[in-house]
N, C-alpha and C positions, 0 to 999 in steps of 0.2 A: 868733281864728283857730285852727283845728286844724292843726298842722304835723306831718307824718309823714315820717320819714326811711325811705325804702324800701330794701329789700335790703341793710341795714346789714352791713358786714363786722365782725360781732361774734359770736363763738361760742367754746365751749370746745374744747380740743385734742381732735380726734376719736380714738377708740380705735385706729383703723387705723395711726396714726403715734405712738402714745404710747410706744413702746419704741425709737423712733429716738434715736440718740446725742445729737443736738442738743436734743431735748425732755427726755430723761433728765437731761442735764447742767443744764439750766435748772431742772428740777423739784428736783434735789438742792441747787442753789444757793439756791432759794427755800424749800426744805423743804416742798414741796407735792406731792400726787399729780399726775402728768402730766395726767390727764383733768379735773383741777380748775383748771387754768390756762387763761387766755384765749389763743387762737391768735393769734400775733404774727409776722408775716413777718420782722421785723427780728431776731428770735431763733430762729425755727424755719424759716428759709428753705429749708435743705437737706432738711428733713423733708417739706416741702410740695410737692415737684416733681411727685409722682404723684397729688395730690388732684384730684378732679373739680372743675371750675370754679375751678381754682387762681388764675386772674388776678383773681378778685373776692374773695378770702378773705385773712384774716390782716392786715387793716388797721384795727384798732380806733382808731388815732390819728385817723382821719377823723372818726368820730362824736364823739370827744373834743373836737376843735377846733370842730366845728359846734356842739355843745351849749354850750360855753364862750361862744361868740359870741352865741348866741340868748339864754341866760340873763343875759348881761351887758347886753342891749339895753333900750332904753326900752320896747319892745313886750312884754317878758317877761310882764308881769302880765296881758296880754290873750291869751296863748298857751296852748293845750292841746297838750302836746308828747308824741309817741309815736315809739318806735323799732320798725320792723319789720325783722327780721333775715333773712338769706338763707335760713335754715331755718324761717322763719315763726313765730318767737317775737315776741310783742308786749309791749313794755315801755312803761309809762306813766311820764313824768318830771314830777314836781311842778315848776311853774315858779318856786317859791321855793327850789329846790334849789341849793346852792352846791357844785358839783362840785370835786373836787381839781384844782388846775392842774398839779400834777406828774403826768406820764404814768404812771409806775409805781404811784403811789397810785391813780390812776384805774383801772388794770387790777385792782388789788387789790379795789377797790370793786365792779367788775363781776363779779369771781369770787365775792364774797360774795353778790351779787344772784342769780346763777345757782344758788347753793347754798341760799339762804334763801328766794328768790322775792320778798323784800320787804325794803327798807332803811328803817329809821325813825330819827327823831330825837325821842326822847320819845314823844309821842302822834302826832306828825306823820309820815305816810308820804311818803318822799322819791322812792323808786324802787319800781316793782312790776311783776312779770311777770304779765300778765293771761291768764285763760283766754278768749281771744278770737282772732279771725282778722282778716285785713286787711279783709274785707268789713264786719265789725262797725264799723270806724272810718269807713266811707264811707256807711252807710245813711242817716243823718239830715242828710247834707250838702245845703245848697242849691246849691252849686256846687263843682266840684273842678278844680284845676289841677295838672298834672304838669309839672315843669320838665325839659325835654329838648332837646338841640340839633336833634333831628329834628322838633320841634314845628311846627305850621302857624301858630300865633299868635306875636305878639311882645310886647315889654315894655309897649306901650300897651294891649294887652288885659289884662295883669296889673293895670295901674292902674285901668282900668274895672271889672274884676272886684272888686277890693277896694272901690271906691267904691260898688258896686251890690249886692253880696251881703252879707247879714247874718251868715251863718255860713259863711264861706269855709273850704275845705280846700285846703292846698297840700302837694304830695308832692315830695320831693327825694331823688334817689338818693344813697346814702352808701357807695359802693364805689369802688375805685380804677380799674378798667378794664372795658370791655365795655358792654353795654346791659341794659336791663331784661329779665328772663325772660319768655318768651311767656305763661306762666300769669299773671304779674303784669299784663302789658299787657291780657290778656283781661278780667281783673277790673276794671281801671280803665275799659276801654272799656264794660263792662256798666253802669257807673255814669255813663256820659256824660262822662267826664273830658275836658277840653281840654288839649292838650299845647302848652306854651309855651316858645319858644326865645329866650334873651337874646342868643345868638350862635350862628352855625352851627358854630363851632369848639367842641370839647370844653372845658368850663371845670371847674375844680375844684369839689367839693361845698362847700367852705368859701366860695368866691367866690359861688356861686349862693345859698347860705344868706344871706350878707351882703347881696346885692342884693335878695333877696326881703324881708328884714327892713327894709332902708332904704325900699323902695317902700311897704310896709305902714305904716311909721311915718308917711311923707309923706301917705298917703291916708286913714289912719284915726286913728292915735294923735295926731299933732301937729294935724291939722285939727280933730279933736274937742276938744282942749284949747283951741284958739283960739276955737272956737265957744262 
């Protein structure tokens, strides 16, 4: 399965707020340039109040939690994992990567990635920023599902989808509030994506991720091993 985290709240501190006292204080403490740090609402909250699309930004903890859960799962070896950020950066995540469980170390790793564009362990590439767009991740899909509380399909469709599609693509939003951007929805619609709702209430990205992985394991991983 190709798993894409959409509009992920993961970015460097934008230059427009790099001189704000909250950002400067954090940069001095960490001995880093302000624009080389990952934007983090818990540390840069006061600086972020005038940012465009502020409610969807500054939450790298969301993708950290989701990736830890995915890479810990029994399905990990069958997954092709990508991060699509709010500003359209595409990151490939090797499914053998063991991410830092400590949040601050994760931030440091992401900062290194944005600077170097690639993280290696010996000859193995663990994380890589790709010269690609969201459309490139969808082109060869046999079927695409987008998890959204506004979806017309339910979890039973997700089970049927995993059971019947050889190369499934599942997209999960990894931002704290709001909905997908219109441009993102247009791209997904062009590729005939089906929108699936586990519940009509907004659910956290981590819960949705765990539910998708559990259903995938039930329908594909465990059933294949029993067979």
